[in-house]
C-alpha positions, 0 to 999 in steps of 0.5 A, a space after each residue: 512459488 504459487 501464482 497470485 491472483 487479483 480480484 478484478 472489479 468494476 468502479 463500484 467495487 463489485 467482483 467481475 473476475 479473477 486474473 493472475 497478478 502479473 497479467 492484470 498489471 500488464 493489461 492495466 485492468 482495474 482490481 481490488 487493492 489495499 494500503 495500510 498506514 501504521 502510525 505511532 503515538 508521535 503521529 509518525 508513519 511507519 514507512 517501508 523500503 521495498 526489497 531490492 529483488 521486487 519485480 517493480 519499484 525495488 528499494 523505493 519507500 512506501 507506506 507500511 504495507 500494501 497488496 491485494 485482497 484474495 477472493 472472499 477475503 475482507 479488506 481488513 482481513 487482507 490488511 492484517 494478513 499482509 501486515 504480518 507477512 511483510 512487517 511481522 506484527 498485527 494491529 487493529 486496522 480501520 478502513 478510512 476510504 477507498 478510491 481508484 487510481 492508475 499509475 504506469 511504471 517504466 517496465 510496462 506494468 500499470 497499477 490500476 486499483 480500487 484501493 482501500 486505505 486503512 490505518 492502524 497504530 503500533 509503537 514497537 519495531 517491526 520484524 521485517 520479512 527480508 524478501 519483501 522489505 529492505 528497511 523501515 523507518 518512522 517519519 512524521 507526516 509533514 516530513 514525508 510531505 516535504 521530502 516527497 517534494 524534494 526527493 520524489 524519485 525515492 518514493 513509489 508512484 502509488 504512495 505519492 498518490 495515496 499519501 496525498 489522499 491520506 494527508 487530505 483525509 487526516 487534515 479534514 478530520 482535524 477540522 
């Protein structure tokens, strides 16, 4: 398996280097990332359950897909690439906002990311990559919000953080 690298950045999203993905997570260094939310015509979000063999957060529910940009890859190119790799489809994406967060895990790794949050729309069933995704489901935004309060342990740490930002962004757009 080819070693993956992440793009290290400063707070202004300016590239300051490259590092092996695992090392960046061990050292909790700020790096570029993205999170994709795919919604259907009923305004439900397509959630994925991470595969059981993932090196962290296995079998937890999270947004449609998320990962890291490659060097010289745009945010939207990266989102479309990973959406196809994990969920088996491509749809147009729009970047909504970006922010920095830090989420430590029980295994000693830490996500410290400048995350670019994107949205797309799709109404079909995905063709999931079983190495990445255990299962998937559509869930309304309000049901996710309620379920996170009742069952926080079934969601990834980063999704809890990102969903809150996404929810407030969507609510602000309604006003």
